[in-house]
N, C-alpha and C positions, 0 to 999 in steps of 0.2 A: 757123389756127394752134393748136397741141397745147394741149390745156386741161390746168393744170398748179398745184400749189400748191408752193411754197418754205417748208420750213422749218429754222430756224437754231438750232441748238443754242449755247445759251451759257452756259457756267458759268464763274462769278465767281472760284473759288477755283484757279486755275489754278497748276501746280507753277513752270515756268519763268517767268511772268510774271502775279504774282497781282494780281487785279482786271483781267485783261485784258480784258471786255467794256466796259469803262469809263474805257479809256487813252484818252488825247485824241489825236487825228489831226486836226492843220489846224482845230481849233475845234468837233468833233464826238468824241463817244465811238465807238470803234471799231464797237462793233456797229448804231449807227445807219449807218454808212458801209456797213456789210455789207446791211443793210436797205435801202437807197439801190439798191445793184447788183440787188438781187431785185427791186423795184419795177420797175427799168428794164429788164427781162427781161421784164416782162409777165405775172409770175404773176396767178392769178386772185384767190389771197389768198397773203397772206406771214405767217408765224407765228415768233414765236420761242419756244422752249423753255428756260427760266431757272430758274434754280436759288434765285435770291437777289432779295429785293424792291429791291434798290437796280439791278438791271437795268431792271425792270419800271417805275420812278421815270424812266429814262433815255427810255425810250420812248415817255411821254407825249406827245402831239402829232401822232404819226406814223401813218400809214394802215395799222398792222400790228395782229394779234392775238397774244394773250400768254399763253400755259400757262406757270402756275408748276410747277413739276416737282420730283422729291424730289432731293436733295442726296445719295442715296447711290448713284446711276448708277454704272456702271465704263465707260461710254462713249457718245458721242453719239448712236449708234443707239438702244440703251437709252432714254436722254431722249427723242429723237423717235417712240418706239413707244410712250410714255406720252402723248405730245403728241399724237399720232393719234386716241388715247383720248379724249382731254378734247376733242378738235376733232370727234368722231364721223365722221370720214371714212370712206365707203364702200371696200370691199376694192379696187375696181379704181379708186380713186383713184390718180393721179399723182402722188409725193410725190419734189420735188427736196431733198436733205441738202445744204445750203450751209452750208458748216464757218463758225464765229463768229469766224474769224481770217481771212478772206478780205474785204479791203476794198475790192480792184481786181478782183473776179473778173469776168470780161466778158459781158455780156447774151448773147450770142453763145452764149458756151458753156455759162452754165444753161439756155438753150434748146433744145441741141443733145443734152444728156442726157436730157432729156423727152422729144425728140422719138425718140429712139435706144431708148427703153423702149417707146415708142407702137407704133413700128415691128416689136419684136422681139418673140416669143414667150419670151425670157428674164424672171425676174421680178425683176432688177437690172439696170441699166447704168452705165457710169460712163466717164470720158476719158482720153486720153493724147497724147503728144507726143513727136516723135523725140528722142532722145538724140543730141546733135552732138561731145561732147567726152569724152575717155576720162574725166576726172577724174569724170566725171557717172554714167558706167557704174561705177566702182570705187567709187563712196561710198556706203556702207550707209544713209545718210540719206535716199538718192535710192531711192525704191520704183520697182522695175521689173516690167513685165508682158510675158508672152509670150501671143500669141493665134494662134488658130487659123485656116483660112480661111475660117470662118463669121463673123468678128470677134467671138470669143467666148473669155475670158479662160481661158488652159490654166494657167497660175499666177502669183501675184505674189510678188517676193522684193526683200530688201536687197542680197542675191549681185549680182553681174554675168551678168544670162542674157538671152539667150543669151550662152553662153560660146563664143569663137572658139577652138577646141583649138589648129588648125594656124597659125592667124596669130599666136596668144600664144606658142608654142611658144618662139620665139626672145627673149621681152620683151615686156611691156607698156607699149610707149612712145607708140601712137598708136593710135587708132580703126580696125579694121580696115576697107576700103573693102567696101562692099554691106552691112553689119551691119546688120540691121532691130533696131535698140532702141529700147525705147519707156518712156519715164519715165509712171509713172503719177500722173493728178491726182485729187487728194482730194475730187471732188465725185462724187454718186451719185444716182440715180433710181430708186424703188421702186414699188411698186403697195403701197398701203397695207395690204392683207392680208398680204404678203408681210414687211413690216415688223413685225408680230408674230409671223409664224414666225419671222423673223431672230432677234431680239431673245430669244425664249423657247429658242433652240436653244445648249447647252452648249459653253463655248471648246473649239476644237478643238485637237489637237495639233500642226499646223501654224502656226495663228492664235498660239500661245502661244511658239513656238518664234522666229517672224518679228517675233513682236509687231505685226501685220497683221490686223486684225479681217476683212478681207473673206475671207480664207482659211476661215472658217468656214465660207462658203457653197459654196466649191468643194469641201470635204473631205466637204461634206454631201450631194453631187451636183446640186449646182443650178447654173445658166449665169448667168455675168456678161457681157451685150455691153460690146464694146469699141468706141470711135471715136476716132480723133485729133481732137483740139478745135479747131475752124473759127477759135478767135481764143486769142491766147499769156493764160495765168494766171499773173501776176507772183505772185512770192513772197508767202506770208502772213507772217502777224504770230505769233509765238511765242515770241519772246525780246526783251530791252531791245534787242539789236541788230537786229532785225527791224524794232521800232518806230521807231527812228530812222531806218531805211532807207526805211519807210514815209511820214514824215514830209518827207524830203526829197522821195521822188518825187512825193508830192502837191503840195509847194511849186514844185516844176520843171514843175508844170502836165502830168505824164505818166499822169495818174489818169484 
């Protein structure tokens, strides 16, 4: 089994769902649900990089390590870079960035992004899943990725890529047959040394236009390995509506 650690960035003051890490899902805080998924994946260590003492209090009694990080970080990557420094990981340590709003992330998917990085010469890895509906392709909230023949990302975008010009010439009414469109799943693997490199790079032009942090890596000339996830990732929790859906999902025994 690939030896890896999972690091979970948890920010208390989320804009759309304040206090998100501590929101209750089936009797447990959201952040505890995410920790449980990481533990199921077989990580050697699970860390939570938090910005608030209340998150640390909620994690007491769980077998995780906690890093209290600065409140000024602009992204989860920056928060994890500080966590890596606190943890003292070696530069070649495989670190999986599991978002703090993924209470149902499949263990197979968490392991897959770690294995992909281990097998690749790229400094970063991520997952995707086929797009099967036109509305997904056209939705700017759904991030798309196009990969090359080596299964490395060419570009990530909120726009419908690849764009089937001829098929769409008469109107966008259905997903063109044979179109290999991929939805990006926001889980990442890094080597700890590259996590520091990534965090130190200034925001790039494409990153700022698309509001997609991973474009900073591609624009700087680094590679990102991409693989179709072996297990579905249910939607994360970002809004009050997402929270209600997650509660129903758990109550229905779908977790």
